[in-house]
DSSP file (Angstrom, degrees, kcal/mol; ACC not computed):
  #  RESIDUE AA STRUCTURE BP1 BP2  ACC     N-H-->O    O-->H-N    N-H-->O    O-->H-N    TCO  KAPPA ALPHA  PHI   PSI    X-CA   Y-CA   Z-CA
    1    1 A M              0   0    0      0, 0.0     2,-0.5     0, 0.0     0, 0.0   0.000 360.0 360.0 360.0 137.7 -173.0  -44.7 -104.0
    2    2 A I        -     0   0    0      4,-0.0     2,-0.1     3,-0.0     0, 0.0  -0.788 360.0-136.6 -95.9 133.4 -176.1  -42.9 -102.9
    3    3 A T     >  -     0   0    0     -2,-0.5     4,-2.5     1,-0.1     5,-0.2  -0.335  26.8-106.4 -79.8 167.1 -176.4  -41.6  -99.4
    4    4 A D  H  > S+     0   0    0      2,-0.2     4,-2.1     1,-0.2     5,-0.1   0.863 122.3  51.6 -62.0 -34.9 -179.5  -41.9  -97.3
    5    5 A T  H  > S+     0   0    0      2,-0.2     4,-2.3     1,-0.2    -1,-0.2   0.935 110.4  48.2 -66.4 -46.2 -180.2  -38.1  -97.7
    6    6 A Q  H  > S+     0   0    0      1,-0.2     4,-2.6     2,-0.2    -2,-0.2   0.910 110.9  51.2 -58.8 -42.2 -179.8  -38.5 -101.5
    7    7 A Q  H  X S+     0   0    0     -4,-2.5     4,-2.5     1,-0.2    -1,-0.2   0.905 109.0  51.0 -62.3 -42.4 -182.2  -41.5 -101.5
    8    8 A T  H  X S+     0   0    0     -4,-2.1     4,-2.2     2,-0.2    -1,-0.2   0.924 110.6  48.8 -62.5 -43.6 -184.7  -39.5  -99.5
    9    9 A L  H  X S+     0   0    0     -4,-2.3     4,-2.8     2,-0.2    -2,-0.2   0.916 110.7  50.4 -62.1 -42.7 -184.6  -36.6 -102.0
   10   10 A I  H  X S+     0   0    0     -4,-2.6     4,-2.6     1,-0.2    -1,-0.2   0.918 111.2  48.4 -63.1 -41.2 -185.0  -39.0 -104.9
   11   11 A E  H  X S+     0   0    0     -4,-2.5     4,-2.1     2,-0.2    -1,-0.2   0.885 111.3  50.4 -66.7 -35.6 -188.0  -40.6 -103.3
   12   12 A Q  H  X S+     0   0    0     -4,-2.2     4,-2.5     2,-0.2    -2,-0.2   0.915 111.3  48.6 -67.1 -42.7 -189.5  -37.1 -102.5
   13   13 A V  H  X S+     0   0    0     -4,-2.8     4,-2.8     1,-0.2    -2,-0.2   0.955 112.5  47.6 -61.5 -49.3 -189.0  -36.0 -106.2
   14   14 A R  H  X S+     0   0    0     -4,-2.6     4,-2.2     1,-0.2    -1,-0.2   0.879 111.4  50.8 -59.8 -38.7 -190.6  -39.1 -107.5
   15   15 A A  H  X S+     0   0    0     -4,-2.1     4,-2.3     2,-0.2    -1,-0.2   0.900 111.4  48.2 -65.3 -40.9 -193.5  -38.8 -105.1
   16   16 A W  H  X S+     0   0    0     -4,-2.5     4,-3.3     2,-0.2     5,-0.2   0.924 110.8  50.8 -64.7 -43.5 -194.0  -35.2 -106.2
   17   17 A K  H  X S+     0   0    0     -4,-2.8     4,-2.5     1,-0.2    -2,-0.2   0.912 111.6  47.8 -57.5 -43.0 -193.8  -36.2 -109.9
   18   18 A E  H  X S+     0   0    0     -4,-2.2     4,-2.3     2,-0.2    -1,-0.2   0.905 113.6  47.4 -65.7 -42.4 -196.4  -39.0 -109.3
   19   19 A E  H  X S+     0   0    0     -4,-2.3     4,-2.6     2,-0.2    -2,-0.2   0.948 113.1  48.1 -65.9 -47.6 -198.7  -36.6 -107.4
   20   20 A N  H  X S+     0   0    0     -4,-3.3     4,-1.1     1,-0.2    -2,-0.2   0.920 112.7  49.2 -56.9 -44.2 -198.4  -33.8 -110.2
   21   21 A A  H ><>S+     0   0    0     -4,-2.5     5,-3.1    -5,-0.2     3,-0.7   0.938 111.0  49.8 -61.7 -47.8 -199.1  -36.4 -112.9
   22   22 A A  H ><5S+     0   0    0     -4,-2.3     3,-1.8     1,-0.2    -1,-0.2   0.882 104.8  57.5 -60.5 -40.0 -202.1  -37.7 -111.1
   23   23 A E  H 3<5S+     0   0    0     -4,-2.6    -1,-0.2     1,-0.3    -2,-0.2   0.801 111.6  44.1 -61.6 -26.4 -203.5  -34.1 -110.6
   24   24 A H  T X<5S-     0   0    0     -4,-1.1     3,-1.9    -3,-0.7    -1,-0.3   0.040 120.1-106.3-110.4  28.4 -203.4  -33.8 -114.4
   25   25 A G  T < 5 -     0   0    0     -3,-1.8    -3,-0.2     1,-0.3     3,-0.1   0.759  64.3 -73.7  62.1  25.4 -204.9  -37.1 -115.2
   26   26 A F  T 3 <S+     0   0    0     -5,-3.1     2,-0.7     1,-0.2    -1,-0.3   0.780  92.9 146.8  54.3  31.2 -201.4  -38.4 -116.3
   27   27 A S    <>  -     0   0    0     -3,-1.9     4,-2.6    -6,-0.4    -1,-0.2  -0.867  42.5-157.1 -99.4 114.9 -201.8  -36.3 -119.4
   28   28 A I  H  > S+     0   0    0     -2,-0.7     4,-2.8     1,-0.2     5,-0.2   0.886  95.5  55.7 -58.6 -40.1 -198.5  -35.0 -120.7
   29   29 A D  H  > S+     0   0    0      1,-0.2     4,-2.4     2,-0.2    -1,-0.2   0.914 109.8  45.4 -56.9 -45.1 -200.3  -32.1 -122.5
   30   30 A A  H  > S+     0   0    0     -6,-0.2     4,-2.2    -3,-0.2    -2,-0.2   0.896 112.5  51.3 -68.4 -40.3 -202.0  -31.1 -119.2
   31   31 A I  H  X S+     0   0    0     -4,-2.6     4,-2.2    -7,-0.2    -2,-0.2   0.936 112.6  45.5 -61.2 -46.2 -198.8  -31.3 -117.2
   32   32 A V  H  X S+     0   0    0     -4,-2.8     4,-2.6     2,-0.2     5,-0.2   0.908 111.1  51.6 -66.7 -41.2 -196.9  -29.2 -119.7
   33   33 A E  H  X S+     0   0    0     -4,-2.4     4,-2.1    -5,-0.2    -1,-0.2   0.911 111.6  48.3 -59.4 -42.0 -199.7  -26.6 -120.0
   34   34 A S  H  X S+     0   0    0     -4,-2.2     4,-2.3     2,-0.2    -2,-0.2   0.897 111.1  50.7 -65.7 -41.1 -199.7  -26.3 -116.1
   35   35 A A  H  X S+     0   0    0     -4,-2.2     4,-2.5     1,-0.2    -2,-0.2   0.916 110.9  47.8 -63.3 -43.5 -196.0  -25.9 -116.1
   36   36 A R  H  X S+     0   0    0     -4,-2.6     4,-2.9     2,-0.2    -1,-0.2   0.891 109.5  53.4 -64.3 -38.6 -196.0  -23.2 -118.7
   37   37 A H  H  X S+     0   0    0     -4,-2.1     4,-2.1    -5,-0.2    -1,-0.2   0.930 110.1  47.9 -65.1 -43.3 -198.8  -21.3 -116.8
   38   38 A R  H  X S+     0   0    0     -4,-2.3     4,-0.6     2,-0.2    -2,-0.2   0.910 112.7  49.1 -60.1 -42.7 -196.6  -21.4 -113.7
   39   39 A Q  H >< S+     0   0    0     -4,-2.5     3,-1.0     1,-0.2     4,-0.5   0.935 111.9  47.7 -63.9 -45.9 -193.6  -20.2 -115.6
   40   40 A E  H >< S+     0   0    0     -4,-2.9     3,-0.7     1,-0.2    -1,-0.2   0.876 113.7  47.0 -62.7 -37.5 -195.5  -17.3 -117.2
   41   41 A S  H 3< S+     0   0    0     -4,-2.1    -1,-0.2     1,-0.2    -2,-0.2   0.481  94.5  78.7 -85.3  -0.6 -197.0  -16.2 -113.9
   42   42 A S  T << S-     0   0    0     -3,-1.0    -1,-0.2    -4,-0.6    -2,-0.2   0.729  91.8-135.0 -76.2 -23.8 -193.7  -16.4 -112.1
   43   43 A G    <   +     0   0    0     -3,-0.7     2,-0.2    -4,-0.5    -3,-0.1   0.455  62.4 128.4  81.4   1.5 -192.5  -13.1 -113.5
   44   44 A R  S    S-     0   0    0     -5,-0.5    -1,-0.3     1,-0.1     2,-0.2  -0.558  71.0 -93.5 -88.3 156.1 -189.1  -14.6 -114.2
   45   45 A R        -     0   0    0     -2,-0.2     2,-0.4    18,-0.1    -1,-0.1  -0.466  42.2-160.3 -68.2 135.5 -187.3  -14.5 -117.5
   46   46 A I        -     0   0    0     -2,-0.2     2,-0.6    15,-0.1    15,-0.1  -0.971   6.2-160.5-122.4 129.6 -188.1  -17.6 -119.6
   47   47 A I        -     0   0    0     -2,-0.4     2,-0.6    13,-0.0     8,-0.0  -0.951   6.0-173.3-113.7 121.4 -186.0  -18.7 -122.5
   48   48 A R        -     0   0    0     -2,-0.6     2,-0.3     7,-0.0    -2,-0.0  -0.956  13.6-153.7-111.9 114.1 -187.6  -21.0 -125.0
   49   49 A L        -     0   0    0     -2,-0.6     2,-0.2     4,-0.1     3,-0.1  -0.664  11.5-128.0 -89.4 140.5 -185.1  -22.3 -127.6
   50   50 A K    >   -     0   0    0     -2,-0.3     3,-2.6     1,-0.1    -1,-0.0  -0.493  52.6 -71.5 -76.1 158.2 -186.1  -23.4 -131.1
   51   51 A K  T 3  S+     0   0    0      1,-0.3    -1,-0.1    -2,-0.2     3,-0.1  -0.313 123.2   7.9 -54.2 125.5 -184.9  -26.8 -132.1
   52   52 A G  T 3  S+     0   0    0      1,-0.3    -1,-0.3    -3,-0.1     2,-0.3   0.306  97.4 130.5  86.2 -10.1 -181.2  -26.6 -132.7
   53   53 A Q    <   -     0   0    0     -3,-2.6    -1,-0.3     1,-0.0     2,-0.3  -0.591  51.9-135.7 -83.2 141.7 -180.9  -23.1 -131.3
   54   54 A Q    >   -     0   0    0     -2,-0.3     3,-1.4     1,-0.1     4,-0.3  -0.651  17.1-122.5 -92.8 151.4 -178.2  -22.4 -128.8
   55   55 A E  G >  S+     0   0    0      1,-0.3     3,-1.7    -2,-0.3    -1,-0.1   0.843 111.7  64.2 -60.8 -32.1 -178.9  -20.2 -125.7
   56   56 A D  G 3  S+     0   0    0      1,-0.3    -1,-0.3     3,-0.0    -3,-0.0   0.757  95.9  59.7 -63.5 -23.3 -176.0  -17.8 -126.8
   57   57 A D  G <  S+     0   0    0     -3,-1.4     2,-0.4     2,-0.1    -1,-0.3   0.532  85.2 100.9 -82.7  -7.0 -178.2  -17.0 -129.9
   58   58 A V  S <  S-     0   0    0     -3,-1.7     2,-0.4    -4,-0.3    -9,-0.0  -0.657  70.7-133.4 -88.2 131.7 -181.1  -15.7 -127.8
   59   59 A E        -     0   0    0     -2,-0.4     2,-0.2     1,-0.1    -2,-0.1  -0.666  29.2-113.4 -80.5 129.9 -181.6  -12.0 -127.3
   60   60 A A        -     0   0    0     -2,-0.4    -1,-0.1   -13,-0.0   -13,-0.0  -0.449  37.1-175.7 -67.7 127.9 -182.2  -11.1 -123.7
   61   61 A K        -     0   0    0     -2,-0.2   -15,-0.1   -15,-0.1    -3,-0.0  -0.959  26.8-113.8-125.2 142.8 -185.7   -9.7 -123.0
   62   62 A P        -     0   0    0      0, 0.0     3,-0.1     0, 0.0   -18,-0.1  -0.313  43.8 -92.5 -69.3 158.1 -187.0   -8.4 -119.8
   63   63 A P        -     0   0    0      0, 0.0   -18,-0.1     0, 0.0     3,-0.1  -0.303  54.6 -85.0 -67.9 159.0 -189.8  -10.3 -118.0
   64   64 A P        -     0   0    0      0, 0.0     2,-0.1     0, 0.0    -3,-0.0  -0.290  49.4-100.8 -62.6 146.8 -193.4   -9.3 -118.9
   65   65 A A              0   0    0      1,-0.1   -22,-0.1    -3,-0.1     0, 0.0  -0.456 360.0 360.0 -69.3 140.9 -194.9   -6.4 -116.9
   66   66 A C              0   0    0     -2,-0.1    -1,-0.1    -3,-0.1   -25,-0.0   0.459 360.0 360.0 -91.9 360.0 -197.2   -7.6 -114.1
């Protein structure tokens, strides 16, 4: 059973997703490009796995210098 608080969060997430999609013309390529740009500019470590690769196989690398 979903509580009222959980339902509110679900509705907020869905509204954000719809707004984000609309901002990018509902183009999955534009949405992904924007997300990658935000990730790259965050300064946080990003792990991109190749298909079939496990996270344990990834060598830790420091975030890029700002």
